[in-house]
C-alpha positions in Angstrom: 0.2 31.0 -20.0 2.5 27.8 -19.3 4.6 26.7 -22.2 3.2 22.7 -23.6 5.4 19.9 -24.9 2.4 19.6 -27.5 4.5 16.5 -28.7 2.6 15.1 -25.5 -0.1 16.6 -26.4 -0.5 15.5 -30.2 0.1 12.0 -28.6 -2.4 11.7 -26.6 -4.9 13.6 -28.4 -3.8 11.1 -30.9 -4.6 8.5 -28.7 -8.1 9.9 -27.7 -9.2 10.4 -31.2 -8.8 6.5 -32.1 -10.7 5.7 -29.8 -13.3 8.5 -30.5 -13.3 7.1 -34.1 -14.2 3.4 -32.9 -11.0 1.9 -31.9 -11.3 0.2 -28.2 -9.3 1.6 -24.9 -8.1 -1.8 -24.7 -6.5 -1.8 -28.2 -5.5 1.8 -28.3 -3.6 1.3 -25.3 -1.6 -1.8 -26.7 -0.9 -0.3 -29.8 0.6 2.5 -28.6 2.2 1.4 -25.1 -0.4 3.2 -22.6 -1.9 1.6 -19.4 -5.9 2.2 -20.1 -6.2 3.5 -16.4 -4.0 6.2 -18.3 -6.1 6.3 -21.8 -9.9 6.0 -19.6 -7.6 9.3 -17.6 -7.6 11.6 -21.0 -10.8 10.9 -22.4 -12.6 12.1 -19.1 -10.2 15.3 -18.9 -10.6 15.8 -22.9 -14.1 15.3 -22.7 -14.8 17.8 -19.8 -12.1 20.3 -20.3 -10.8 20.1 -24.0 -8.2 19.6 -25.5 -5.7 21.8 -22.4 -6.5 19.1 -20.3 -4.5 16.5 -22.0 -1.0 18.3 -20.5 0.6 17.2 -17.2 -1.4 17.4 -14.2 0.4 18.4 -10.7 -0.9 15.1 -9.0 -0.2 16.8 -5.7 -3.5 17.5 -3.9 -5.7 20.3 -4.1 -6.1 20.0 0.3 -5.0 17.7 2.8 -8.1 16.7 4.8 -6.3 15.4 8.1 -3.7 19.0 7.8 -4.1 20.8 11.0 -4.7 24.2 11.0 -2.4 26.5 11.3 -2.9 27.9 15.0 -3.2 23.9 16.2 0.4 23.6 14.3 2.1 26.8 15.9 1.0 25.4 19.5 2.8 22.1 18.4 6.0 24.0 17.2 5.9 26.1 20.8 5.8 23.1 22.9 9.5 23.2 24.8 11.5 19.3 23.9 12.9 17.5 27.0 16.0 16.7 24.6 14.2 13.4 23.4 11.6 12.4 20.8 8.9 11.7 23.7 6.4 13.9 24.7 6.1 12.3 28.6 4.6 14.8 31.2 4.3 17.5 28.3 1.2 20.1 29.2 -1.2 21.1 27.0 -3.2 23.8 27.4 -6.5 24.1 26.0 
């Protein structure tokens, strides 16, 4: 299990607990100097995944729906270049 910056998780947990104990998201965010949207995300993550969900998450998407398949990418890489950046006259086999 990777090491977690406990001070950051503890700070987020403190903000989440304030809201769960009755404070408003707006007031808590303002007092703690954080964005309301961030606090909203932490509340949802805490409710669905628990304390460990308050650690930093990667912003990298899980998938990229418009990414080429490896087969198509290999075919594009194999297209001979005419020295320019344009593919005029290139023939694509199907």
